[in-house]
C-alpha beads as a LAMMPS data file, in Angstrom:
LAMMPS data file: protein, C-alpha beads

309 atoms
308 bonds

1 atom types
1 bond types

-500.0 500.0 xlo xhi
-500.0 500.0 ylo yhi
-500.0 500.0 zlo zhi

Masses

1 110.0

Atoms # bond

1 1 1 -42.983 -374.590 -220.619
2 1 1 -44.374 -378.230 -221.544
3 1 1 -43.647 -378.179 -225.481
4 1 1 -39.776 -378.145 -224.186
5 1 1 -40.367 -381.174 -222.006
6 1 1 -42.347 -382.727 -224.455
7 1 1 -39.752 -381.987 -226.773
8 1 1 -36.635 -383.547 -225.246
9 1 1 -38.891 -386.394 -223.827
10 1 1 -39.665 -387.911 -227.431
11 1 1 -36.773 -386.685 -229.545
12 1 1 -34.056 -388.398 -226.958
13 1 1 -35.391 -390.758 -225.484
14 1 1 -37.710 -392.552 -228.113
15 1 1 -39.248 -395.337 -227.769
16 1 1 -36.212 -398.839 -229.039
17 1 1 -38.252 -400.433 -230.650
18 1 1 -41.025 -397.968 -232.202
19 1 1 -37.498 -396.318 -233.672
20 1 1 -35.673 -399.887 -234.583
21 1 1 -39.223 -400.277 -236.273
22 1 1 -39.726 -397.109 -238.130
23 1 1 -36.458 -396.708 -239.474
24 1 1 -36.520 -400.677 -241.043
25 1 1 -39.630 -399.225 -242.375
26 1 1 -38.546 -396.178 -243.523
27 1 1 -35.494 -398.475 -245.732
28 1 1 -38.273 -400.951 -247.353
29 1 1 -40.432 -397.817 -248.634
30 1 1 -37.907 -396.003 -250.001
31 1 1 -36.102 -399.007 -251.780
32 1 1 -39.394 -399.999 -253.224
33 1 1 -40.541 -396.578 -253.684
34 1 1 -37.179 -395.609 -255.680
35 1 1 -37.187 -399.216 -257.438
36 1 1 -41.150 -399.628 -258.248
37 1 1 -39.926 -396.814 -261.204
38 1 1 -38.461 -399.720 -262.969
39 1 1 -41.034 -402.207 -262.795
40 1 1 -40.150 -403.461 -266.229
41 1 1 -36.888 -404.083 -265.808
42 1 1 -37.433 -405.497 -262.569
43 1 1 -39.908 -408.084 -264.306
44 1 1 -37.924 -408.799 -267.273
45 1 1 -34.729 -409.141 -264.618
46 1 1 -37.138 -411.940 -262.717
47 1 1 -38.109 -413.778 -265.188
48 1 1 -34.266 -414.093 -266.637
49 1 1 -33.525 -415.323 -263.096
50 1 1 -36.274 -418.187 -262.298
51 1 1 -35.713 -419.330 -266.440
52 1 1 -31.463 -419.813 -265.428
53 1 1 -32.361 -421.323 -262.036
54 1 1 -35.002 -423.520 -264.987
55 1 1 -31.814 -424.497 -266.971
56 1 1 -29.365 -424.753 -263.810
57 1 1 -31.932 -427.399 -262.250
58 1 1 -32.484 -429.513 -265.587
59 1 1 -28.519 -429.667 -266.264
60 1 1 -27.820 -430.675 -262.234
61 1 1 -29.928 -433.353 -263.099
62 1 1 -31.514 -435.388 -260.267
63 1 1 -28.322 -434.918 -257.958
64 1 1 -29.130 -432.344 -256.646
65 1 1 -32.420 -429.147 -256.535
66 1 1 -32.083 -426.100 -257.425
67 1 1 -36.115 -425.570 -255.820
68 1 1 -35.167 -423.036 -253.269
69 1 1 -33.248 -420.642 -255.491
70 1 1 -36.366 -420.009 -257.305
71 1 1 -37.200 -417.751 -253.858
72 1 1 -35.054 -415.270 -254.744
73 1 1 -37.148 -413.683 -257.883
74 1 1 -40.756 -414.800 -255.558
75 1 1 -39.008 -412.767 -252.719
76 1 1 -37.809 -409.299 -254.959
77 1 1 -41.304 -409.432 -257.352
78 1 1 -42.988 -409.439 -253.797
79 1 1 -40.795 -406.676 -251.879
80 1 1 -40.693 -404.490 -254.554
81 1 1 -43.801 -405.016 -257.083
82 1 1 -46.612 -406.358 -254.371
83 1 1 -48.279 -409.440 -253.400
84 1 1 -49.245 -409.904 -256.825
85 1 1 -46.357 -409.487 -258.325
86 1 1 -44.855 -412.000 -256.187
87 1 1 -47.934 -414.376 -257.159
88 1 1 -47.124 -413.985 -260.889
89 1 1 -43.786 -415.225 -259.811
90 1 1 -44.831 -417.774 -257.273
91 1 1 -46.853 -419.457 -260.426
92 1 1 -43.860 -419.273 -262.831
93 1 1 -41.422 -420.642 -260.966
94 1 1 -42.922 -423.494 -260.242
95 1 1 -44.173 -424.335 -263.997
96 1 1 -40.781 -423.908 -264.753
97 1 1 -39.990 -426.455 -261.964
98 1 1 -42.846 -428.741 -263.530
99 1 1 -41.559 -428.224 -267.011
100 1 1 -37.848 -429.050 -266.110
101 1 1 -38.868 -431.953 -263.969
102 1 1 -41.065 -433.275 -265.847
103 1 1 -38.279 -433.554 -268.900
104 1 1 -36.393 -434.560 -266.689
105 1 1 -37.853 -437.898 -266.249
106 1 1 -38.579 -438.928 -269.547
107 1 1 -35.363 -440.335 -268.382
108 1 1 -36.278 -442.416 -265.483
109 1 1 -38.664 -445.152 -266.060
110 1 1 -38.728 -445.618 -262.657
111 1 1 -40.115 -442.171 -262.147
112 1 1 -43.480 -441.640 -262.799
113 1 1 -43.772 -438.020 -264.598
114 1 1 -46.646 -437.486 -261.755
115 1 1 -43.827 -436.550 -259.802
116 1 1 -42.636 -433.375 -261.182
117 1 1 -46.292 -432.144 -260.958
118 1 1 -46.373 -433.302 -257.503
119 1 1 -43.294 -431.312 -256.486
120 1 1 -44.196 -428.012 -258.810
121 1 1 -47.652 -427.921 -256.255
122 1 1 -46.021 -428.208 -252.899
123 1 1 -43.508 -426.456 -254.374
124 1 1 -45.485 -423.543 -255.440
125 1 1 -47.324 -423.456 -251.697
126 1 1 -43.830 -422.596 -250.810
127 1 1 -43.419 -420.197 -252.644
128 1 1 -46.236 -418.942 -252.023
129 1 1 -46.008 -418.719 -248.504
130 1 1 -42.331 -417.001 -248.255
131 1 1 -44.403 -414.132 -250.941
132 1 1 -47.576 -413.994 -248.062
133 1 1 -44.976 -413.490 -245.246
134 1 1 -42.644 -411.190 -246.857
135 1 1 -46.385 -409.538 -247.280
136 1 1 -47.829 -409.662 -244.206
137 1 1 -44.041 -408.058 -242.304
138 1 1 -44.088 -404.773 -245.210
139 1 1 -47.378 -404.717 -243.583
140 1 1 -46.760 -404.739 -240.023
141 1 1 -44.315 -402.490 -240.356
142 1 1 -45.507 -399.873 -242.225
143 1 1 -48.338 -400.254 -239.489
144 1 1 -45.860 -398.719 -236.583
145 1 1 -44.050 -396.621 -239.068
146 1 1 -47.738 -394.934 -238.653
147 1 1 -48.761 -396.409 -235.338
148 1 1 -44.770 -394.089 -233.957
149 1 1 -46.611 -390.912 -235.709
150 1 1 -49.571 -390.544 -234.359
151 1 1 -51.658 -390.711 -231.181
152 1 1 -53.923 -393.551 -229.950
153 1 1 -56.426 -392.053 -227.601
154 1 1 -57.482 -389.592 -230.453
155 1 1 -55.819 -390.387 -233.712
156 1 1 -54.050 -387.411 -234.494
157 1 1 -50.061 -386.558 -234.352
158 1 1 -47.963 -386.729 -231.994
159 1 1 -45.138 -385.051 -230.531
160 1 1 -42.537 -386.958 -232.608
161 1 1 -45.042 -386.148 -236.302
162 1 1 -45.457 -383.140 -235.029
163 1 1 -41.808 -381.418 -235.035
164 1 1 -41.322 -384.410 -237.765
165 1 1 -43.094 -382.123 -240.324
166 1 1 -42.440 -378.343 -238.811
167 1 1 -39.015 -379.619 -239.964
168 1 1 -40.517 -380.036 -243.256
169 1 1 -42.924 -377.419 -243.897
170 1 1 -40.765 -374.816 -242.475
171 1 1 -37.590 -375.440 -244.854
172 1 1 -40.111 -375.394 -247.400
173 1 1 -41.413 -372.122 -246.565
174 1 1 -38.283 -370.846 -246.554
175 1 1 -37.559 -371.880 -250.091
176 1 1 -41.022 -370.184 -251.007
177 1 1 -41.216 -367.480 -248.688
178 1 1 -44.898 -368.556 -247.776
179 1 1 -46.351 -368.040 -244.195
180 1 1 -46.949 -370.625 -241.173
181 1 1 -49.157 -370.521 -237.854
182 1 1 -48.491 -373.027 -235.442
183 1 1 -51.678 -372.943 -232.798
184 1 1 -50.933 -373.947 -229.682
185 1 1 -54.315 -374.649 -227.877
186 1 1 -55.949 -375.542 -224.334
187 1 1 -59.213 -377.264 -223.181
188 1 1 -59.628 -375.176 -220.020
189 1 1 -61.605 -377.153 -217.290
190 1 1 -60.818 -380.435 -218.935
191 1 1 -60.213 -381.437 -215.097
192 1 1 -63.688 -381.406 -214.525
193 1 1 -64.486 -383.130 -216.872
194 1 1 -62.768 -386.121 -216.159
195 1 1 -64.247 -385.387 -212.003
196 1 1 -67.531 -385.461 -213.222
197 1 1 -67.665 -387.900 -215.886
198 1 1 -64.769 -390.299 -215.920
199 1 1 -61.921 -390.930 -217.533
200 1 1 -63.389 -392.440 -220.867
201 1 1 -65.766 -389.093 -221.541
202 1 1 -63.003 -387.001 -221.535
203 1 1 -61.275 -389.177 -224.086
204 1 1 -63.638 -389.113 -226.192
205 1 1 -63.541 -385.385 -225.825
206 1 1 -60.180 -385.257 -226.948
207 1 1 -61.168 -387.708 -229.274
208 1 1 -64.422 -385.067 -230.933
209 1 1 -61.149 -381.737 -230.753
210 1 1 -59.108 -383.723 -233.431
211 1 1 -61.794 -385.145 -235.986
212 1 1 -63.313 -381.562 -235.808
213 1 1 -59.953 -379.951 -235.960
214 1 1 -59.547 -382.014 -239.150
215 1 1 -62.639 -381.204 -239.982
216 1 1 -62.357 -377.681 -240.114
217 1 1 -58.640 -377.275 -241.448
218 1 1 -57.956 -378.560 -244.832
219 1 1 -55.757 -381.582 -245.020
220 1 1 -51.949 -379.997 -245.599
221 1 1 -52.905 -378.805 -241.870
222 1 1 -51.019 -380.505 -239.014
223 1 1 -54.192 -381.706 -235.959
224 1 1 -51.224 -382.725 -233.306
225 1 1 -51.716 -383.572 -229.267
226 1 1 -49.209 -383.413 -228.100
227 1 1 -49.576 -384.054 -223.995
228 1 1 -52.815 -384.156 -221.340
229 1 1 -55.467 -381.512 -223.605
230 1 1 -53.136 -379.565 -225.392
231 1 1 -53.012 -379.756 -228.949
232 1 1 -51.405 -378.450 -231.504
233 1 1 -53.003 -377.662 -234.685
234 1 1 -50.001 -376.465 -238.192
235 1 1 -51.893 -374.208 -240.990
236 1 1 -49.541 -373.486 -243.318
237 1 1 -49.599 -370.946 -246.597
238 1 1 -52.204 -367.818 -245.591
239 1 1 -51.707 -364.722 -243.210
240 1 1 -52.621 -365.004 -239.844
241 1 1 -55.422 -362.962 -240.557
242 1 1 -57.163 -366.157 -242.071
243 1 1 -55.053 -368.021 -239.988
244 1 1 -57.262 -367.103 -237.435
245 1 1 -60.297 -367.202 -239.261
246 1 1 -59.790 -370.830 -239.273
247 1 1 -59.067 -371.057 -235.641
248 1 1 -62.202 -369.346 -234.750
249 1 1 -64.089 -371.913 -236.686
250 1 1 -62.214 -374.975 -235.058
251 1 1 -63.119 -373.789 -231.907
252 1 1 -66.671 -372.148 -232.115
253 1 1 -67.244 -376.169 -233.764
254 1 1 -65.550 -377.480 -230.837
255 1 1 -67.699 -375.199 -228.401
256 1 1 -70.785 -376.658 -230.141
257 1 1 -69.801 -380.427 -230.107
258 1 1 -68.447 -379.608 -226.255
259 1 1 -71.809 -378.826 -225.375
260 1 1 -73.794 -381.303 -227.124
261 1 1 -71.929 -383.723 -224.823
262 1 1 -72.124 -381.521 -221.295
263 1 1 -68.417 -380.567 -221.034
264 1 1 -67.514 -377.763 -219.100
265 1 1 -64.717 -376.840 -221.423
266 1 1 -63.599 -373.570 -223.144
267 1 1 -60.708 -373.193 -225.328
268 1 1 -57.378 -371.248 -225.126
269 1 1 -55.172 -370.402 -227.786
270 1 1 -52.090 -368.797 -228.363
271 1 1 -51.696 -368.086 -232.409
272 1 1 -47.953 -367.161 -234.087
273 1 1 -47.536 -366.764 -237.554
274 1 1 -43.642 -366.227 -239.244
275 1 1 -42.531 -363.617 -240.739
276 1 1 -39.625 -362.772 -243.004
277 1 1 -37.233 -365.145 -240.980
278 1 1 -38.576 -367.879 -240.346
279 1 1 -37.844 -369.634 -236.741
280 1 1 -36.953 -372.901 -235.747
281 1 1 -39.740 -375.282 -234.613
282 1 1 -38.384 -375.070 -231.082
283 1 1 -39.142 -371.062 -231.191
284 1 1 -42.416 -371.743 -232.853
285 1 1 -43.637 -373.429 -230.406
286 1 1 -42.358 -372.610 -227.245
287 1 1 -44.172 -368.717 -228.566
288 1 1 -47.187 -370.470 -228.963
289 1 1 -47.560 -372.123 -225.769
290 1 1 -45.832 -368.397 -223.895
291 1 1 -49.026 -366.654 -226.043
292 1 1 -52.044 -369.980 -224.890
293 1 1 -51.098 -369.173 -221.199
294 1 1 -51.206 -365.567 -221.783
295 1 1 -54.828 -366.001 -222.761
296 1 1 -55.136 -368.836 -219.981
297 1 1 -53.759 -366.035 -217.346
298 1 1 -56.440 -363.374 -218.970
299 1 1 -59.596 -365.385 -218.455
300 1 1 -59.334 -368.145 -220.778
301 1 1 -61.570 -368.805 -223.630
302 1 1 -59.412 -366.131 -225.596
303 1 1 -56.950 -366.014 -229.108
304 1 1 -53.590 -364.559 -228.032
305 1 1 -52.254 -363.522 -231.324
306 1 1 -48.561 -362.549 -232.303
307 1 1 -47.407 -361.975 -235.791
308 1 1 -45.897 -361.651 -238.445
309 1 1 -42.840 -362.667 -236.335

Bonds

1 1 1 2
2 1 2 3
3 1 3 4
4 1 4 5
5 1 5 6
6 1 6 7
7 1 7 8
8 1 8 9
9 1 9 10
10 1 10 11
11 1 11 12
12 1 12 13
13 1 13 14
14 1 14 15
15 1 15 16
16 1 16 17
17 1 17 18
18 1 18 19
19 1 19 20
20 1 20 21
21 1 21 22
22 1 22 23
23 1 23 24
24 1 24 25
25 1 25 26
26 1 26 27
27 1 27 28
28 1 28 29
29 1 29 30
30 1 30 31
31 1 31 32
32 1 32 33
33 1 33 34
34 1 34 35
35 1 35 36
36 1 36 37
37 1 37 38
38 1 38 39
39 1 39 40
40 1 40 41
41 1 41 42
42 1 42 43
43 1 43 44
44 1 44 45
45 1 45 46
46 1 46 47
47 1 47 48
48 1 48 49
49 1 49 50
50 1 50 51
51 1 51 52
52 1 52 53
53 1 53 54
54 1 54 55
55 1 55 56
56 1 56 57
57 1 57 58
58 1 58 59
59 1 59 60
60 1 60 61
61 1 61 62
62 1 62 63
63 1 63 64
64 1 64 65
65 1 65 66
66 1 66 67
67 1 67 68
68 1 68 69
69 1 69 70
70 1 70 71
71 1 71 72
72 1 72 73
73 1 73 74
74 1 74 75
75 1 75 76
76 1 76 77
77 1 77 78
78 1 78 79
79 1 79 80
80 1 80 81
81 1 81 82
82 1 82 83
83 1 83 84
84 1 84 85
85 1 85 86
86 1 86 87
87 1 87 88
88 1 88 89
89 1 89 90
90 1 90 91
91 1 91 92
92 1 92 93
93 1 93 94
94 1 94 95
95 1 95 96
96 1 96 97
97 1 97 98
98 1 98 99
99 1 99 100
100 1 100 101
101 1 101 102
102 1 102 103
103 1 103 104
104 1 104 105
105 1 105 106
106 1 106 107
107 1 107 108
108 1 108 109
109 1 109 110
110 1 110 111
111 1 111 112
112 1 112 113
113 1 113 114
114 1 114 115
115 1 115 116
116 1 116 117
117 1 117 118
118 1 118 119
119 1 119 120
120 1 120 121
121 1 121 122
122 1 122 123
123 1 123 124
124 1 124 125
125 1 125 126
126 1 126 127
127 1 127 128
128 1 128 129
129 1 129 130
130 1 130 131
131 1 131 132
132 1 132 133
133 1 133 134
134 1 134 135
135 1 135 136
136 1 136 137
137 1 137 138
138 1 138 139
139 1 139 140
140 1 140 141
141 1 141 142
142 1 142 143
143 1 143 144
144 1 144 145
145 1 145 146
146 1 146 147
147 1 147 148
148 1 148 149
149 1 149 150
150 1 150 151
151 1 151 152
152 1 152 153
153 1 153 154
154 1 154 155
155 1 155 156
156 1 156 157
157 1 157 158
158 1 158 159
159 1 159 160
160 1 160 161
161 1 161 162
162 1 162 163
163 1 163 164
164 1 164 165
165 1 165 166
166 1 166 167
167 1 167 168
168 1 168 169
169 1 169 170
170 1 170 171
171 1 171 172
172 1 172 173
173 1 173 174
174 1 174 175
175 1 175 176
176 1 176 177
177 1 177 178
178 1 178 179
179 1 179 180
180 1 180 181
181 1 181 182
182 1 182 183
183 1 183 184
184 1 184 185
185 1 185 186
186 1 186 187
187 1 187 188
188 1 188 189
189 1 189 190
190 1 190 191
191 1 191 192
192 1 192 193
193 1 193 194
194 1 194 195
195 1 195 196
196 1 196 197
197 1 197 198
198 1 198 199
199 1 199 200
200 1 200 201
201 1 201 202
202 1 202 203
203 1 203 204
204 1 204 205
205 1 205 206
206 1 206 207
207 1 207 208
208 1 208 209
209 1 209 210
210 1 210 211
211 1 211 212
212 1 212 213
213 1 213 214
214 1 214 215
215 1 215 216
216 1 216 217
217 1 217 218
218 1 218 219
219 1 219 220
220 1 220 221
221 1 221 222
222 1 222 223
223 1 223 224
224 1 224 225
225 1 225 226
226 1 226 227
227 1 227 228
228 1 228 229
229 1 229 230
230 1 230 231
231 1 231 232
232 1 232 233
233 1 233 234
234 1 234 235
235 1 235 236
236 1 236 237
237 1 237 238
238 1 238 239
239 1 239 240
240 1 240 241
241 1 241 242
242 1 242 243
243 1 243 244
244 1 244 245
245 1 245 246
246 1 246 247
247 1 247 248
248 1 248 249
249 1 249 250
250 1 250 251
251 1 251 252
252 1 252 253
253 1 253 254
254 1 254 255
255 1 255 256
256 1 256 257
257 1 257 258
258 1 258 259
259 1 259 260
260 1 260 261
261 1 261 262
262 1 262 263
263 1 263 264
264 1 264 265
265 1 265 266
266 1 266 267
267 1 267 268
268 1 268 269
269 1 269 270
270 1 270 271
271 1 271 272
272 1 272 273
273 1 273 274
274 1 274 275
275 1 275 276
276 1 276 277
277 1 277 278
278 1 278 279
279 1 279 280
280 1 280 281
281 1 281 282
282 1 282 283
283 1 283 284
284 1 284 285
285 1 285 286
286 1 286 287
287 1 287 288
288 1 288 289
289 1 289 290
290 1 290 291
291 1 291 292
292 1 292 293
293 1 293 294
294 1 294 295
295 1 295 296
296 1 296 297
297 1 297 298
298 1 298 299
299 1 299 300
300 1 300 301
301 1 301 302
302 1 302 303
303 1 303 304
304 1 304 305
305 1 305 306
306 1 306 307
307 1 307 308
308 1 308 309
């Protein structure tokens, strides 16, 4: 079945760059999420670090500059607490640096105290640039992580995201004892849309399918596109009858939308609801896929239901 091939392609041979970025972003997110619980201690330690660096900067005299070490608390505050915290720490570091230089330069009549102000302003700019770069890198990594899980044409979850989410939901269902329904949804005669109206119209229709499904289903449910004109819906915590009524509402809305677009499509779906024995992700997808093919072989434009499994 198509789902099995998609599973092997996506899970066995993921894009290396996307995978690396995803892992880096995940590590950063998890670390930051854990450390933000200690906001007050982190701020206190950063302030102490700035004070300690300022004292060291003063005692080494003009022979050496400790300015670069201020970057450590600035970077830590930005990475863990965000850009506003990084700005605050940058200002504190520059002010500490200015105070130390002002007192230090007062020993040397040949050195203007305004030099301390200039040095501190230039260092403040450097600290702010570093804080900005760290923020941009984190935002970009998070963006790449999101894109690695989203189908770019429809905004729905992609195959990789679907399998990961289903693994989590099935584990929760095993512990909680509630049902999980997987719906394999296919657009009948979708090729006619591309042939008659072009691929842009086809992509627009696919985006409309994802949008309507998200609107009808709940925010806790999943809408995923797993290839071509095939979608998988995951409906959580309701029995097969309720899940079928939800799918019927989705399809009714989709028919209205496709008719308004002049698209000659109908919708075939295979619906499988887990029972006391929770199936694996692969079994759920494959059996729902098989049910969808039963619907298509039975004349299309229908829902074939099995459950509880």
